N, C-alpha and C positions, 0 to 999 in steps of 0.2 A: 462426777456427772456435771457439776456446775462448770468446770473447766471445759468439758466437751461442748456444753451448751453455748458458752461464751465463744468458743472457737467456731462453732457452727454458725452462730449469729454473725460473727465477723466475716465468715466466708460468704454468707448471704449478702451482706452489705457490699462487699467487694465485687461480687458477681453482679449486683444491681448497677453499680457504677460502670462496670465494664459493658454491661448490656446497653446502658444509656449512651455510653461513648460510641459503641459500634452502631447503634441505631442512628445517631447523628451523622456518623461517617457514611453510613449507607445512604442516607437521604441526600447528602451532598454529592456523593458519587453518582447517584441516580440523576440528579439535576444536571451535573456536568455531562453525563452521557446523553441525556435527552437534548441538551443544547447542541452538542457536537453532532448528534445524529441529524438534527434539523439543518445544521450547516452543511453536512455532507449531502443531504438531499437537495439543498439549494445549489450546491456546486455541480451536482449531476444535472440538475435542470438547466443551469447556465450552459454547461457543455453541450447538452442536447440541442438547446435553442440555437447555439452558434453553429452546430452542424447543419441544422435545418436551414438556417439563414445562408450559410455558405453554399449549400446545395441550390438554394433559390437564386443565388448570385452567380451561378456557374457561367451563364452566358455573359454576364458583365465582366467576370474575371477573364474569360476568353477574349472578349472585345478589347480589353485593356492591352492585350498582347498584339493586337492587329497593327500592321504597318502598311502604309500605302505602297501599292505595287508588289506586295508579298502575299502569297496565297493564304487564305484562311485555313486553319488546321481542321475545320469541320467540313466546309463546303468546297474549299479549294479556290474560291474566287479571289482575284487580286483586287477587286473593287469592293469597297466597304461603305456603301452609301448611308446605312442607318445602323451603326453598331449599338448593341444593348447598353442601356445606362441604368444605374441603380437609382432608387427613389431619392427624391430631394431630402437632404438631411441624414441619409443613411450612409454608413461607412462599410466599405468592403471588409469581409472577414478574411483575414490573411491566415495562412498556414500557421504562422507564429502565434496568432490569436487562439487558434484551436489547441495548439500545443500547450500554451500557457493555461488555458481553461482546463485541459486534461490534467495538467500538473496540479492545479488547485483542487480538482476533484479527487485525485489520488491522495493528496495530502490530507484533505478533509476526511476522507473515509478511513485513512490510517489513524488519524486522531480520534475519530469516533470509535474505532475498534479498540484503541488503547484505553479509552474511557469506559468502553463496555466491559473489558477485562477487569478494570479497576472496580467497576460496579459489581461485577460477579464476585470478586474477592471480598468486597465490603459486605455483600449479602451473605456470603458464606461465614464471614467472621461474626456477623450479627446473629446468624442462626446458631453458631457454635456457642456464642455468649449466652443466648437465650436458653439453650439446652443446659449449659453449665449452671445458669441461675435456677432452672427448674430442679436440677439435681441437688443443688445446695439447699433449696427450700425443702425438698423431700427429706434430705438428711436431717435438717433442723427439726422438721415436724416429727420425724421418727424418734429423734432424741427427746423431744418434748413429751411425746406419748410414753416413751420408755421412762422418762423422769417422773411423770405423773404416777406411773405404776410403781416405780421405785420408792417415791416418797410415801405412798400409801403403805407399802410394805415396811418402810422404816418407822412410820407412825405406829403400825400394828406391833412392831418389835418393841418399841419404847413403851407402849401401853402394857404389853406383857411383862416387861421388866419392872414397871411400876407396880403392877399387881403382885408380882412375886416378892418384891421388896416390902410392900405394905403388909402382905400376908405373913411374911417371916417376922415382921416387927409387931404383928398383932394390931394393925391400924385399920379401923373400920373406914371404908371409903367406897366410892363409886367413880367410874370413868365414863364420861359421855363422849362419843366420837362420831365423826362423819368424814370419811376420806382421810386426809392428812391433818384434820382439825380435831382437837379433843380438849377436854377440861377435866380437872381433878377436883373432887369435893370430898371432904372428910365427914364421917358420921352420917353417911347417906346410903349405906349399902342396901337398906331395906326397900326404899322407894326410888332411889336415884334422884336426879335433878332434872326438872322439866320446865321450871320457870324461875323468875326472880325470887319469889318467896322461898322456894326450895333452897336455892344457893344461899340466901340470907340466913336461913335457919341452920346451915351447916356449921361444922366446927372450924371456923375460920382461923382460930388461934393456932390450931395444928398446922394449917397451911403456912402461917407466918413463920413458925419454927422450921418447917420443911424448906421454905424458900431461902431463909438465911443460911441454913446448913449447906444447901446446894451452892449458894453464892460464895461461901467460904471455900468451896471446892472448885471455884472458877466457872460455875455453870449459872448463867443468868436466865432464870425462868420468868414468866409473867409474874409481876410482884403482887398480884391480888388473886384471890380465889374466884373472883368475879370475871377474870379474863381467861382467854383461851390460849392453848398451846398450838403452834404451827410448826410442822416439819417441812423442810425444803430440801432442795438438792444440795444445799451447802452443808447439810448434816451427813458428812461422809463417815466412813468406818471409824476414823480417828476420833471424830466428835462424838459419835455414838458410844464408843468405848469410855470416853471421859465422863459422859452423862451417866451411863449405867453404873460405872464404878463408884460414883458419888451417891447412888441411891440408898444403899443400906444404912449409911450414917444419917442421911437425911430422914429416912423412914423412922429410924430410932429416935431422932429429935422430935419428929411429929408425934410419936407414941408417948414421949415424955412431957409434951406440952399440956 
């Protein structure tokens, strides 16, 4: 279980990093798209303005082609006493100017579309990363809940094994427990342990003998009868087998103390 929890925790951490990376990438892509969209709008506005100006300059453009003695393309007159003139400081919009503006507009819109697609991909990547993070968190929380249930079952199993070993060795005792936390006290079967005075009055010498016997078997218990036992996800089947197999000899040592 602990290995599964560690793996799930690592998966959550990795998913968090990926979510953060994709969020940053999405923001940058969004900013690039917004900037290019503004540039595209500006290019379109420039092209339209040039179109309007060229239309307004139509008479001036025609007047530019007039030649003395040759008929006007509009009225046919060969005399041109007052040809149209553009405003002072204004330049005629040539066909090439319109073509260049249109090319800039097309290029700007193409660039904006490219950035829009990149933004959409970044948004999708971040969404997928967020979903992966949520799934990793759910998996971890499920394992935590399962682990909490498992350790309580393991604690109950160990308490049962203790009771059986003590009863077989004829050792008076009581076990106080809450969830995966419990304590063992000798000589307290009648009243149990409810406070400091109760545990102080218990047969602590038996606990000393019990502790050292378990330690010789490779099981390191809380070294004092005043301390509590904790069961965790680290107590797998192999660990439990080792603890339980050492109990009969330790119970016998407690009985002899």
